Rosetta silent file (secondary structure, phi, psi, omega in degrees, C-alpha in Angstrom):
SEQUENCE: MRTRVRLTLGVLALTAALGCTENPQAPIAPAVESATPANLTSPALTFRQVSAGSRSHTCGITTDDLAYCWGSDNRGQLGIGTSADPERCWENEPCSTRPMAVQGGLRFRTISAGGAHTCGLSTDDRAYCWGYNGNGELGDGSRTDRRAPSPVAGGLRFRQVVAGLFHSCGITTGGRAVCWGFNYYGQVGDSTSAVNRLTPVLVAGGRYYREIAAGDDFNCAITYQQYRVACWGRGEGGALGVGRSLTSRWPRLVANELAFASHFLQSIHLLLG
SCORE:     score description
SCORE:     0.000 S_00000001
   1 L     0.000  -41.293  179.389    0.019    0.020   -0.015 S_00000001
   2 H   -66.284  -34.748 -179.750    2.762    2.388    0.914 S_00000001
   3 H   -63.675  -42.706  176.815    4.529    1.507   -2.340 S_00000001
   4 H   -56.190  -45.309 -175.906    1.329    2.479   -4.369 S_00000001
   5 H   -65.024  -39.783  179.990    1.070    5.777   -2.528 S_00000001
   6 H   -65.176  -39.111  179.320    4.752    6.582   -3.165 S_00000001
   7 H   -62.102  -48.394 -176.395    4.284    5.714   -6.847 S_00000001
   8 H   -63.959  -45.716 -179.496    1.118    7.904   -7.161 S_00000001
   9 H   -60.281  -37.637  176.823    2.872   10.786   -5.343 S_00000001
  10 H   -62.639  -47.552 -179.855    5.878   10.464   -7.711 S_00000001
  11 H   -59.631  -42.746  178.639    3.653   10.586  -10.820 S_00000001
  12 H   -59.279  -44.986 -176.646    1.829   13.682   -9.408 S_00000001
  13 H   -63.631  -38.968 -179.872    5.190   15.358   -8.673 S_00000001
  14 H   -70.500  -38.043  174.221    6.483   14.668  -12.185 S_00000001
  15 H   -59.702  -47.848  179.098    3.252   15.984  -13.739 S_00000001
  16 H   -61.576  -38.052  177.511    3.479   19.087  -11.717 S_00000001
  17 H   -66.919  -42.177  176.988    7.087   19.606  -12.714 S_00000001
  18 H   -68.257  -32.087 -179.913    6.274   19.255  -16.357 S_00000001
  19 H   -64.307  -28.758 -177.696    3.332   21.598  -16.009 S_00000001
  20 L   -74.506  -16.687 -173.781    5.656   24.292  -14.816 S_00000001
  21 L  -112.586   -7.937 -175.856    7.697   24.183  -18.006 S_00000001
  22 L  -125.256  148.570  171.572    5.026   23.643  -20.711 S_00000001
  23 L  -104.038  115.715 -176.940    1.921   25.603  -21.884 S_00000001
  24 L   -66.761  -17.909 -179.395   -0.739   23.000  -22.632 S_00000001
  25 L   -91.534   -2.662  179.830   -2.382   25.550  -25.009 S_00000001
  26 L  -128.259   90.051 -177.207    0.742   25.966  -27.108 S_00000001
  27 L   -61.693  149.457 -175.057    1.863   22.742  -28.702 S_00000001
  28 L   -77.969  136.465  177.966    5.487   22.312  -29.358 S_00000001
  29 L  -121.438  153.806 -179.532    6.495   22.809  -33.055 S_00000001
  30 L   -69.349  146.671  179.292    9.824   22.095  -34.724 S_00000001
  31 L   -62.428  139.062 -179.970   12.044   25.141  -35.146 S_00000001
  32 L  -113.564  125.775  179.848   11.761   26.776  -38.589 S_00000001
  33 L   -71.496  137.817 -179.754   14.734   28.499  -40.083 S_00000001
  34 L   -67.528  141.490 -177.413   14.006   32.070  -41.129 S_00000001
  35 L   -78.390  -15.364 -175.022   13.814   32.581  -44.900 S_00000001
  36 L  -113.959  122.238  176.425   15.493   36.006  -44.481 S_00000001
  37 L   -57.944  149.487 -173.420   19.056   36.211  -43.130 S_00000001
  38 L   -64.733  -24.593 -174.031   19.231   38.207  -39.883 S_00000001
  39 L   -85.654   -5.762  176.835   21.579   40.765  -41.379 S_00000001
  40 L   -99.086  101.756 -177.559   18.974   41.722  -44.142 S_00000001
  41 L  -100.065  -10.367 -173.922   16.528   44.079  -42.585 S_00000001
  42 L   -76.685  150.147  179.130   15.158   45.780  -45.730 S_00000001
  43 L   -68.479  155.723 -177.427   11.708   44.511  -46.988 S_00000001
  44 L   -69.272  140.342  171.517   11.624   42.041  -49.906 S_00000001
  45 L   -71.768  142.323  176.146   11.309   43.549  -53.369 S_00000001
  46 L  -122.935  126.837 -172.252    8.154   42.754  -55.331 S_00000001
  47 E  -110.660  149.118  177.633    8.399   42.854  -59.079 S_00000001
  48 E  -115.344   -8.264  175.641    5.789   43.191  -61.852 S_00000001
  49 E  -156.798  144.883  179.304    8.109   42.716  -64.796 S_00000001
  50 E  -142.172  147.645  178.958   11.536   41.079  -65.378 S_00000001
  51 E  -140.948  129.402 -179.315   13.881   40.698  -68.370 S_00000001
  52 E   -97.541  127.188  178.251   16.839   38.327  -68.751 S_00000001
  53 L   -76.901  168.155 -176.327   19.628   39.561  -71.076 S_00000001
  54 L   -81.816   -2.638  176.604   21.216   37.450  -73.733 S_00000001
  55 L  -114.898  -98.089 -169.980   24.567   37.459  -71.867 S_00000001
  56 L  -141.256   32.689  172.818   24.887   37.638  -68.082 S_00000001
  57 E  -144.383  159.741 -175.054   22.518   40.174  -66.524 S_00000001
  58 E  -137.079  145.516  179.388   18.929   40.597  -65.547 S_00000001
  59 E  -135.784  156.569 -178.971   16.715   43.608  -64.752 S_00000001
  60 E  -145.706  162.915  171.158   13.240   44.078  -63.323 S_00000001
  61 E  -114.202  128.794 -178.317   10.624   46.726  -62.453 S_00000001
  62 E   -78.845  173.281  179.490    9.226   46.671  -58.958 S_00000001
  63 L   -70.709  -10.609  170.921    5.555   47.216  -58.149 S_00000001
  64 L  -105.680   26.892  172.629    6.478   50.810  -57.313 S_00000001
  65 L    68.018   22.131  176.136    7.930   51.458  -60.715 S_00000001
  66 L  -100.436  150.893 -175.787   11.680   51.348  -59.728 S_00000001
  67 E  -101.045  133.378  174.223   14.291   49.582  -61.828 S_00000001
  68 E  -128.134  145.642  175.280   16.753   47.009  -60.313 S_00000001
  69 E  -134.460  156.261  174.937   19.418   45.011  -62.079 S_00000001
  70 E  -153.793  163.966 -175.629   21.809   42.208  -61.140 S_00000001
  71 E   110.853 -152.268 -177.954   24.441   40.076  -62.755 S_00000001
  72 E   -65.491  139.758  176.554   27.462   41.119  -64.847 S_00000001
  73 L  -131.023   33.752 -179.490   28.328   44.847  -64.781 S_00000001
  74 L   -66.368  -19.843  176.860   31.428   44.836  -66.956 S_00000001
  75 L  -125.502   19.488  174.471   30.107   47.579  -69.213 S_00000001
  76 L    81.362   21.699 -178.084   27.816   49.315  -66.771 S_00000001
  77 L   -69.271  -15.520 -178.600   24.714   47.404  -67.831 S_00000001
  78 L   -82.987  -16.509  175.519   23.316   47.282  -64.315 S_00000001
  79 L    72.714   27.145 -174.027   22.958   51.075  -64.299 S_00000001
  80 L   -94.637   12.501  173.120   24.220   51.456  -60.715 S_00000001
  81 L    85.521 -163.073 -175.160   26.293   54.590  -61.443 S_00000001
  82 L   -94.499    4.598  176.888   29.927   55.228  -60.921 S_00000001
  83 L   -69.523  161.449 -173.040   30.170   53.844  -57.426 S_00000001
  84 L   -67.826  141.790  176.515   32.399   50.827  -56.953 S_00000001
  85 L   -63.767  141.150 -176.832   30.913   47.457  -57.937 S_00000001
  86 L   -75.518  -21.466 -175.482   30.072   45.398  -54.847 S_00000001
  87 E  -141.847  176.101  175.398   31.412   42.106  -56.050 S_00000001
  88 E  -131.975  133.822 -174.786   33.603   40.286  -58.504 S_00000001
  89 L  -124.439 -136.719 -173.016   32.446   37.264  -60.488 S_00000001
  90 H   -49.307  129.969 -177.170   33.585   35.362  -63.586 S_00000001
  91 H    45.400   42.067  175.226   37.166   36.240  -64.549 S_00000001
  92 H    56.791   24.755  177.451   37.129   38.862  -61.786 S_00000001
  93 L   -81.333  153.806 -179.209   34.697   41.139  -63.622 S_00000001
  94 E   -66.083  144.733 -177.818   32.436   43.492  -61.679 S_00000001
  95 E  -161.012  176.475  168.718   29.025   42.084  -60.890 S_00000001
  96 E  -142.317  131.744  176.470   26.232   41.941  -58.334 S_00000001
  97 E   -89.727    2.611  177.603   24.622   38.766  -57.094 S_00000001
  98 E  -141.947  158.049 -176.071   21.619   40.656  -55.773 S_00000001
  99 E   -58.076  138.961  175.761   19.337   43.354  -57.172 S_00000001
 100 E  -120.575  139.623  179.354   20.853   46.826  -57.274 S_00000001
 101 E   -71.189  132.061  172.296   18.858   50.013  -57.757 S_00000001
 102 L   -67.712  128.510 -176.005   19.278   51.697  -61.103 S_00000001
 103 L   -73.357  156.208  173.395   20.536   55.187  -60.510 S_00000001
 104 L   114.867   -6.192  177.258   18.813   58.403  -61.443 S_00000001
 105 L    63.277   22.747 -178.661   15.541   58.107  -59.544 S_00000001
 106 L   -79.387  153.217  173.572   13.510   57.444  -62.717 S_00000001
 107 L  -107.763  131.263 -172.697   10.177   55.582  -62.628 S_00000001
 108 E  -116.364  148.654  170.578    9.786   52.909  -65.328 S_00000001
 109 E   -86.694  -50.620 -178.708    6.910   51.147  -67.019 S_00000001
 110 E  -143.261  166.126 -177.829    9.006   48.355  -68.556 S_00000001
 111 E  -142.938  146.238  176.010   12.688   47.305  -68.901 S_00000001
 112 E  -136.039  124.017 -179.032   14.560   45.220  -71.422 S_00000001
 113 E   -94.084  124.830  178.222   17.988   43.595  -70.896 S_00000001
 114 L  -101.707 -138.121 -178.402   20.089   43.112  -74.028 S_00000001
 115 L   -74.514  -73.968  172.889   23.594   41.858  -74.546 S_00000001
 116 L  -122.937   28.366  174.912   25.737   44.229  -72.383 S_00000001
 117 E  -141.187  167.335 -176.628   23.192   47.088  -72.340 S_00000001
 118 E  -138.780  140.589  176.899   19.770   47.765  -70.940 S_00000001
 119 E  -124.862  142.646  177.704   16.870   49.967  -72.088 S_00000001
 120 E  -136.281  154.438  179.142   13.869   51.085  -70.094 S_00000001
 121 E  -107.454  113.075 -176.746   10.619   52.898  -70.769 S_00000001
 122 E   -73.705  167.285 -174.514    9.891   55.617  -68.227 S_00000001
 123 L   -71.192  -15.290  174.159    6.384   56.389  -66.891 S_00000001
 124 L  -100.349   21.101  171.110    6.394   59.566  -69.038 S_00000001
 125 L    68.524   25.537  172.727    6.948   57.481  -72.208 S_00000001
 126 L   -99.462  149.720  178.238   10.611   58.403  -72.646 S_00000001
 127 E   -98.993  129.450  172.895   13.288   55.772  -73.595 S_00000001
 128 E  -124.913  144.990  172.968   16.536   55.447  -71.589 S_00000001
 129 E  -134.011  158.551  177.442   19.425   53.131  -72.123 S_00000001
 130 E  -157.885  164.532 -176.888   22.649   52.348  -70.384 S_00000001
 131 E   109.016 -146.363 -176.016   25.649   50.008  -70.478 S_00000001
 132 L   -68.319  137.520 -171.564   27.779   49.167  -73.495 S_00000001
 133 L  -141.412   29.337 -174.351   27.557   51.648  -76.372 S_00000001
 134 L   -69.204  -19.988  178.634   30.378   50.689  -78.835 S_00000001
 135 L  -115.421   12.082 -178.205   27.812   50.461  -81.701 S_00000001
 136 L    82.205   17.757 -178.389   25.403   53.186  -80.701 S_00000001
 137 L   -67.107  -15.035  172.247   23.031   50.785  -78.997 S_00000001
 138 L   -82.629  -20.077  173.370   22.134   53.360  -76.385 S_00000001
 139 L    75.702   17.074 -176.952   20.762   55.772  -79.014 S_00000001
 140 L  -100.471   13.522  178.195   22.163   58.914  -77.299 S_00000001
 141 L    86.075    5.043 -178.457   24.339   59.951  -80.308 S_00000001
 142 L  -130.333 -179.970  172.104   27.653   58.674  -78.962 S_00000001
 143 L  -119.259   27.932  179.286   29.704   55.548  -78.584 S_00000001
 144 L   -95.049  128.402  173.319   30.411   56.094  -74.887 S_00000001
 145 L   -58.885  148.136  175.599   29.436   53.489  -72.318 S_00000001
 146 E  -127.719  133.296  179.971   26.988   54.784  -69.703 S_00000001
 147 E  -100.409    9.601  177.615   26.784   53.403  -66.157 S_00000001
 148 E  -146.879  163.573 -176.330   23.502   55.161  -65.471 S_00000001
 149 E   -61.515  137.326  177.968   20.397   55.760  -67.670 S_00000001
 150 E  -120.961  129.799  179.648   20.964   58.020  -70.661 S_00000001
 151 E   -63.320  137.770  174.228   18.037   59.479  -72.688 S_00000001
 152 L   -74.285  139.736 -172.941   17.663   58.212  -76.145 S_00000001
 153 L   -72.269  156.035  174.111   18.063   61.109  -78.567 S_00000001
 154 L   110.051  -11.023  177.167   15.367   62.664  -80.665 S_00000001
 155 L    69.978   15.623  178.636   12.759   63.592  -78.104 S_00000001
 156 L   -70.750  156.038  173.667   10.521   60.641  -79.140 S_00000001
 157 L  -114.790  138.427 -172.573    7.821   59.203  -76.883 S_00000001
 158 E  -119.595  153.681  167.446    7.490   55.487  -76.821 S_00000001
 159 E  -110.599   -6.985  172.902    5.013   52.844  -75.825 S_00000001
 160 E  -158.119  146.813  172.124    7.662   50.079  -75.972 S_00000001
 161 E  -144.390  136.123 -175.370   11.408   49.782  -76.089 S_00000001
 162 E  -130.942  154.087 -177.219   13.496   46.580  -76.400 S_00000001
 163 E  -118.326  124.383  169.937   17.224   45.817  -76.291 S_00000001
 164 L   -92.028 -154.353 -177.907   18.854   43.229  -78.670 S_00000001
 165 L   -70.605  -53.179  176.436   22.435   42.051  -78.552 S_00000001
 166 L  -130.671   17.800  175.594   24.111   45.199  -79.959 S_00000001
 167 E  -141.157  173.616  179.005   21.067   47.195  -81.095 S_00000001
 168 E  -144.302  159.954  178.335   17.797   48.489  -79.704 S_00000001
 169 E  -145.576  164.129  174.517   14.335   49.210  -81.060 S_00000001
 170 E  -153.082  163.313  171.081   11.073   50.833  -79.987 S_00000001
 171 E  -113.336  121.191 -177.776    7.496   51.491  -80.957 S_00000001
 172 E   -71.909  166.787  174.843    6.589   55.225  -80.654 S_00000001
 173 L   -60.325  -20.087 -179.023    3.260   56.357  -79.265 S_00000001
 174 L   -89.560   -3.562 -179.957    2.325   56.992  -82.841 S_00000001
 175 L    85.093   16.248  172.639    2.854   53.316  -83.765 S_00000001
 176 L   -90.626  146.653  172.451    6.060   53.699  -85.725 S_00000001
 177 E   -93.137  127.407  174.026    9.025   51.326  -85.366 S_00000001
 178 E  -128.363  151.123 -179.352   12.464   52.860  -84.895 S_00000001
 179 E  -140.827  163.426  177.321   15.783   51.145  -84.249 S_00000001
 180 E  -156.789  162.647  179.622   19.404   52.142  -83.486 S_00000001
 181 E   104.188 -148.319 -178.088   22.782   50.597  -82.962 S_00000001
 182 L   -60.096  134.016 -170.672   24.666   47.747  -84.732 S_00000001
 183 L  -140.394   27.376 -178.640   23.412   47.360  -88.282 S_00000001
 184 L   -63.560  -36.561  178.427   25.773   44.896  -89.964 S_00000001
 185 L  -101.290   14.274 -179.489   22.894   42.545  -90.746 S_00000001
 186 L    79.143   18.701 -173.293   20.292   45.227  -91.420 S_00000001
 187 L   -72.140  -12.583  173.646   18.701   44.834  -87.962 S_00000001
 188 L   -73.901  -26.433  171.183   18.064   48.605  -87.819 S_00000001
 189 L    78.328   18.685 -178.122   15.591   48.011  -90.681 S_00000001
 190 L  -101.040   23.041 -178.406   16.131   51.288  -92.595 S_00000001
 191 L    77.131    5.766  177.279   17.097   49.532  -95.878 S_00000001
 192 L  -115.370  171.852  175.061   20.811   49.878  -95.152 S_00000001
 193 L  -147.768  163.126  172.174   23.516   47.567  -93.658 S_00000001
 194 L    75.898  -22.794 -178.815   26.996   47.880  -92.274 S_00000001
 195 L   -97.457  111.741 -178.684   26.410   51.506  -91.119 S_00000001
 196 L   -71.312  147.816 -172.988   25.702   51.614  -87.412 S_00000001
 197 E  -111.849  120.236 -176.208   23.027   54.100  -86.295 S_00000001
 198 E   -87.923  -13.309  175.415   23.880   56.196  -83.136 S_00000001
 199 E  -136.410  163.073 -178.130   20.328   57.620  -82.855 S_00000001
 200 E   -56.568  133.815  172.526   16.854   56.277  -83.728 S_00000001
 201 E  -126.785  152.665 -173.357   15.948   55.851  -87.358 S_00000001
 202 E   -75.654  135.759  173.294   12.585   54.981  -88.816 S_00000001
 203 L   -69.756  134.099 -176.138   12.144   51.334  -89.921 S_00000001
 204 L   -68.110  159.106  175.985   11.396   51.193  -93.624 S_00000001
 205 L   108.990   -9.923  175.838    8.059   50.147  -95.149 S_00000001
 206 L    66.503    9.656  178.557    5.643   52.722  -93.795 S_00000001
 207 L   -80.924  157.132  170.099    3.775   50.255  -91.539 S_00000001
 208 L  -103.472  146.965 -172.734    2.405   50.954  -88.114 S_00000001
 209 E  -129.173  150.524  177.786    3.083   48.446  -85.364 S_00000001
 210 E   -92.066  -40.938 -172.399    1.564   47.294  -82.047 S_00000001
 211 E  -153.497  155.327 -178.499    4.564   45.508  -80.543 S_00000001
 212 E  -141.338  151.596  179.963    8.123   44.544  -81.232 S_00000001
 213 E  -133.760  135.811 -175.732   10.631   41.927  -80.068 S_00000001
 214 E  -113.150  127.886  168.635   14.422   42.094  -80.528 S_00000001
 215 L   -92.617 -163.459  179.290   16.633   39.055  -80.994 S_00000001
 216 L   -61.106  -54.786 -174.514   20.450   38.995  -81.071 S_00000001
 217 L  -131.915   25.355  178.930   20.660   40.297  -84.644 S_00000001
 218 E  -156.571  169.338 -179.300   17.082   40.530  -85.912 S_00000001
 219 E  -137.704  156.820  168.077   13.617   41.827  -84.919 S_00000001
 220 E  -139.069  142.472 -176.694   10.023   40.911  -85.347 S_00000001
 221 E  -142.041  155.559  178.003    6.960   43.118  -84.900 S_00000001
 222 E   -96.883  127.947  179.762    3.176   42.857  -85.154 S_00000001
 223 E   -70.368  154.670 -171.685    1.532   45.177  -87.612 S_00000001
 224 L   -75.086  -41.449 -175.424   -1.107   47.439  -86.190 S_00000001
 225 L   -88.770  -41.273 -172.957   -4.122   46.804  -88.415 S_00000001
 226 L  -104.150   -1.230  176.837   -3.801   43.286  -89.675 S_00000001
 227 L    59.270   31.805  176.671   -1.907   41.648  -86.759 S_00000001
 228 L   -88.155  160.047  179.477    0.707   40.239  -89.240 S_00000001
 229 E  -107.721  131.880  179.012    4.229   39.626  -88.171 S_00000001
 230 E  -120.105  137.176 -176.149    7.075   41.329  -90.038 S_00000001
 231 E  -136.061  150.924  177.281   10.756   40.500  -89.369 S_00000001
 232 E  -151.121  162.824 -178.377   14.094   41.940  -90.500 S_00000001
 233 E   108.838 -147.385 -178.290   17.814   41.549  -89.862 S_00000001
 234 E   -73.799  123.126 -171.537   19.845   38.382  -89.723 S_00000001
 235 L  -119.411   21.517  178.779   17.798   35.434  -90.883 S_00000001
 236 L   -59.665  135.486 -177.713   20.000   32.380  -90.637 S_00000001
 237 L    83.276   10.521  179.517   18.134   29.257  -89.726 S_00000001
 238 L    77.796   21.202 -175.585   14.895   30.788  -91.048 S_00000001
 239 L   -60.341  -24.381 -176.806   14.466   33.242  -88.156 S_00000001
 240 L   -88.048   -8.851  179.415   12.711   35.778  -90.382 S_00000001
 241 L    69.533   24.734  178.522    9.968   33.377  -91.512 S_00000001
 242 L  -127.882   35.611  178.684   10.592   34.193  -95.195 S_00000001
 243 L    91.843 -146.804 -176.530   12.375   31.113  -96.380 S_00000001
 244 L   -90.711   13.160 -179.842   16.117   30.780  -96.596 S_00000001
 245 L   -60.081  130.207 -179.367   17.004   34.410  -96.943 S_00000001
 246 L   -72.585  -37.457 -179.141   20.021   35.110  -94.800 S_00000001
 247 E  -144.329  159.517  172.208   19.375   38.766  -94.179 S_00000001
 248 E  -147.867  126.121 -176.807   16.806   41.434  -94.858 S_00000001
 249 E   -84.817    0.596  176.970   17.449   45.166  -94.450 S_00000001
 250 E  -149.892  159.660 -172.424   13.749   46.020  -94.137 S_00000001
 251 E   -63.094  140.396  173.539   10.688   44.294  -92.627 S_00000001
 252 E  -132.250  132.223 -179.945    9.237   41.346  -94.556 S_00000001
 253 E   -63.529  139.944  173.898    5.974   39.634  -93.674 S_00000001
 254 L   -57.451  155.132 -167.123    6.298   36.075  -92.573 S_00000001
 255 L   -65.924  -32.827  179.626    5.461   33.660  -95.305 S_00000001
 256 L   -81.600 -178.821 -175.735    2.122   32.360  -94.090 S_00000001
 257 L  -110.418   21.732  177.072   -1.158   34.283  -93.880 S_00000001
 258 L   -72.009  147.247  170.360   -1.822   33.943  -90.120 S_00000001
 259 L  -103.282  142.866 -171.866   -2.716   36.912  -88.027 S_00000001
 260 L  -116.239  130.946  170.205   -1.078   37.048  -84.616 S_00000001
 261 L   -69.686  158.017 -177.501   -2.431   38.287  -81.328 S_00000001
 262 H   -60.720  -37.195 -174.252   -0.218   40.543  -79.238 S_00000001
 263 H   -65.523  -21.202  178.250    0.273   37.876  -76.574 S_00000001
 264 H   -68.548  -37.936  179.184    1.866   35.631  -79.255 S_00000001
 265 H   -66.383  -33.028  177.467    4.633   38.178  -79.783 S_00000001
 266 H   -56.985  -44.141 -179.341    5.245   38.103  -76.029 S_00000001
 267 H   -65.410  -38.845  175.994    5.992   34.462  -76.382 S_00000001
 268 H   -60.489  -40.023 -176.560    8.383   35.209  -79.319 S_00000001
 269 H   -63.965  -40.346  179.095   10.153   37.794  -77.083 S_00000001
 270 H   -61.470  -40.912 -176.948   10.714   35.143  -74.351 S_00000001
 271 H   -70.388  -34.093  177.844   12.176   32.764  -76.904 S_00000001
 272 H   -72.330  -19.041 -177.078   14.458   35.395  -78.316 S_00000001
 273 L    77.450    0.000    0.000   15.738   36.281  -74.863 S_00000001
């Protein structure tokens, strides 16, 4: 009998001891590692658009219309200004492995990352480019690299701007296609080749366009009224959709008679990079 009493008292004592260290209303859960390092106190960035370049950098527009870039910055394509680059990556070239704010305080609608340059469309419909400019791909009338956004010359207003490998193009608010930069394969589309354009020139053909996509050395755009696709520039591999023609210095409608919705060109843009 005494043994049973002692056992009962021991169980009660153990239960009381456990009760002092546990909250019965708060079940124990396994520890969860924080997704955010303790040394990063800034809020997470939220993006509404992102563009991956054809070489080694990426840019995006946040939900509050600010531009950020990351990746290689060997020619200033991140747009982070003249301050020292925070890191060194492949072959000890300057880079950033996290998003960096594009300098200048501009607000952007869209952004497009090219080879070693970037172009953005501001909220007041102006085009700005930065980065490598050896072929005039920034469109500011020079061949000088820019480490911060530089306005595209000509005072045009745009509803879209895109960056290719060494050239850039845009659709004006009036529906005209213009291009600038490297033109060896006729990718500027003004019926010439080999002569680089340092400022925007009108794409030949007199058509109006809804949307444009830039590849490495060619472009495709959707016509405004008939939703047809016209392409120009380097056509190796049939990229222009006009047979085996290697190059075209002006827009040529793709060979079939299909009409394309605007969202289809967005898919083309993703494939072109």
